[in-house]
C-alpha positions in Angstrom: 22.8 -41.7 -106.3 22.2 -45.3 -105.7 25.2 -45.5 -103.3 23.7 -42.5 -101.3 20.4 -44.3 -101.1 22.1 -47.4 -99.5 24.2 -45.3 -97.2 21.1 -43.4 -96.0 19.2 -46.7 -95.4 22.2 -48.2 -93.5 22.5 -45.0 -91.4 18.8 -45.1 -90.5 19.0 -48.8 -89.7 22.0 -48.1 -87.4 20.1 -45.3 -85.5 17.1 -47.6 -85.1 19.3 -50.4 -83.7 21.1 -48.1 -81.3 17.8 -46.6 -80.1 16.4 -50.1 -79.5 19.5 -51.2 -77.6 19.3 -48.1 -75.4 15.8 -49.2 -74.3 17.3 -52.2 -72.5 19.9 -50.2 -70.6 19.7 -51.2 -66.9 18.9 -48.1 -64.8 20.2 -48.2 -61.3 18.7 -46.2 -58.4 21.1 -45.0 -55.8 24.4 -43.2 -55.4 27.3 -42.7 -53.0 26.8 -39.1 -52.0 30.1 -37.4 -51.2 29.9 -34.1 -49.4 32.8 -31.6 -49.2 32.1 -29.6 -46.0 33.5 -26.1 -45.4 33.1 -23.8 -42.4 33.4 -20.1 -41.6 33.1 -19.3 -37.8 33.4 -15.5 -37.9 32.8 -13.1 -40.8 36.5 -12.3 -41.3 37.6 -16.0 -41.4 38.5 -17.7 -44.6 36.2 -20.5 -45.6 38.1 -23.7 -44.7 37.6 -27.4 -44.9 35.8 -28.6 -41.8 37.6 -30.8 -39.3 35.0 -30.5 -36.5 33.0 -33.2 -34.9 30.4 -33.9 -37.7 27.6 -36.3 -38.0 25.4 -37.0 -41.1 22.3 -39.2 -41.6 19.4 -39.7 -44.0 15.8 -40.8 -43.9 13.9 -42.3 -46.8 10.8 -40.2 -47.4 7.9 -39.8 -49.8 8.1 -37.4 -52.7 6.5 -34.1 -51.8 6.5 -34.8 -48.1 7.8 -31.9 -45.9 10.2 -32.7 -43.1 12.3 -30.6 -40.7 14.5 -30.8 -37.7 12.7 -28.7 -35.1 15.3 -28.4 -32.3 19.0 -28.8 -31.7 18.2 -31.7 -29.4 16.3 -33.4 -32.2 19.3 -32.9 -34.6 21.5 -34.7 -32.0 18.9 -37.5 -31.4 18.2 -38.1 -35.2 14.5 -36.9 -35.0 12.8 -35.3 -37.9 9.2 -34.0 -37.8 6.6 -33.8 -40.6 5.6 -30.2 -41.3 2.1 -31.2 -42.3 1.5 -33.6 -39.5 3.3 -32.3 -36.4 2.7 -35.5 -34.4 4.4 -37.6 -37.1 8.2 -38.1 -36.4 10.9 -40.4 -37.7 13.8 -41.3 -35.3 15.7 -44.1 -37.0 17.7 -43.0 -40.0 18.0 -45.5 -42.8 21.5 -44.3 -43.5 24.3 -43.1 -41.2 27.1 -41.3 -43.0 30.8 -41.9 -42.6 33.0 -39.0 -41.7 36.7 -38.6 -42.5 38.1 -35.2 -41.7 41.2 -35.8 -43.9 39.3 -36.7 -47.1 38.6 -34.2 -49.8 34.9 -35.1 -49.4 34.6 -35.7 -45.7 31.1 -37.1 -45.6 29.9 -40.2 -47.5 26.2 -41.3 -47.5 25.2 -44.5 -49.4 21.7 -43.6 -50.7 19.5 -46.2 -52.5 16.0 -44.7 -52.0 14.7 -42.3 -54.6 13.8 -39.6 -52.1 15.7 -38.8 -48.9 15.9 -36.1 -46.3 19.5 -35.4 -45.3 20.8 -34.0 -42.1 24.4 -32.8 -41.4 25.2 -31.8 -37.8 28.3 -29.8 -36.7 28.4 -30.7 -33.0 31.4 -28.4 -32.3 29.7 -25.2 -33.5 26.2 -26.3 -32.7 24.7 -25.8 -36.2 23.1 -28.2 -38.7 21.9 -28.3 -42.2 19.0 -30.2 -43.9 18.1 -31.0 -47.5 15.5 -32.9 -49.4 17.4 -34.9 -52.0 16.2 -36.8 -55.0 18.7 -39.6 -55.7 19.8 -39.6 -59.4 19.6 -42.6 -61.7 22.8 -44.2 -62.9 25.2 -41.9 -61.0 27.3 -44.2 -58.8 29.1 -41.2 -57.1 27.7 -37.8 -56.6 30.0 -35.1 -55.2 28.4 -32.0 -53.7 29.4 -29.2 -51.3 28.0 -27.8 -48.0 29.1 -24.5 -46.5 28.3 -23.9 -42.8 28.5 -20.3 -41.6 28.5 -20.3 -37.8 28.4 -16.5 -37.6 25.1 -16.3 -39.6 21.6 -16.8 -38.6 19.6 -19.7 -40.2 19.0 -19.6 -44.0 19.7 -21.3 -47.3 23.3 -22.2 -48.3 24.3 -24.2 -51.4 20.9 -25.9 -51.8 20.7 -26.7 -48.0 18.8 -25.1 -45.2 21.3 -24.2 -42.5 20.0 -23.8 -39.0 21.9 -21.9 -36.3 19.9 -22.5 -33.1 22.4 -20.4 -31.1 23.0 -17.3 -33.3 24.2 -15.2 -30.4 27.0 -17.5 -29.4 30.5 -16.0 -29.7 32.5 -18.1 -32.1 36.2 -18.6 -32.1 38.0 -17.8 -35.4 39.1 -20.8 -37.4 42.5 -19.1 -38.1 43.8 -17.5 -34.9 45.1 -14.0 -35.3 48.7 -13.6 -34.3 49.5 -10.6 -32.2 53.0 -9.5 -31.6 54.1 -9.5 -27.9 54.4 -6.0 -26.4 58.2 -6.3 -26.0 58.7 -6.8 -29.7 56.5 -3.8 -30.6 58.4 -1.6 -28.1 61.8 -2.7 -29.5 60.7 -1.9 -33.1 59.2 1.4 -32.1 62.4 2.5 -30.3 64.6 1.8 -33.3 
């Protein structure tokens, strides 16, 4: 019994020391946000890794503030508008993302502010996506995904708000369909 009493005291002391040491752990704000970007141009297309002309940027914003990109031109010019105060706009992003179409995560944004408003623009298909993002503590790298559906109208996708300002545009399939030449069809039919 006496041994159990000492073991219990030592165990409680160890827990207290570990808890105390945890209080001094340095917390770091900021992350390297890695975005895997996928596209689907027409409904029958497979969803494929995007290799289009892409641009990404981020603004540092206040918690609870509401921002949006109001037009396609604003998306290209890096302009966001406050939903509560229409005359309030930001036009100089704090972060411009890097884009590597060959990488697994094609877009990288180095975020250090606690609250950001993210914008990803697909210039080829003329669509964009926005997202309010709270940067996590002590996550040096944060991988996420974004799916852009060029054939759909605007709406939510994977935690993003996708905007298709030109929903009636005819989109080319990402994977071209192969049709047999008429001569080959006729030869097979005659056999």
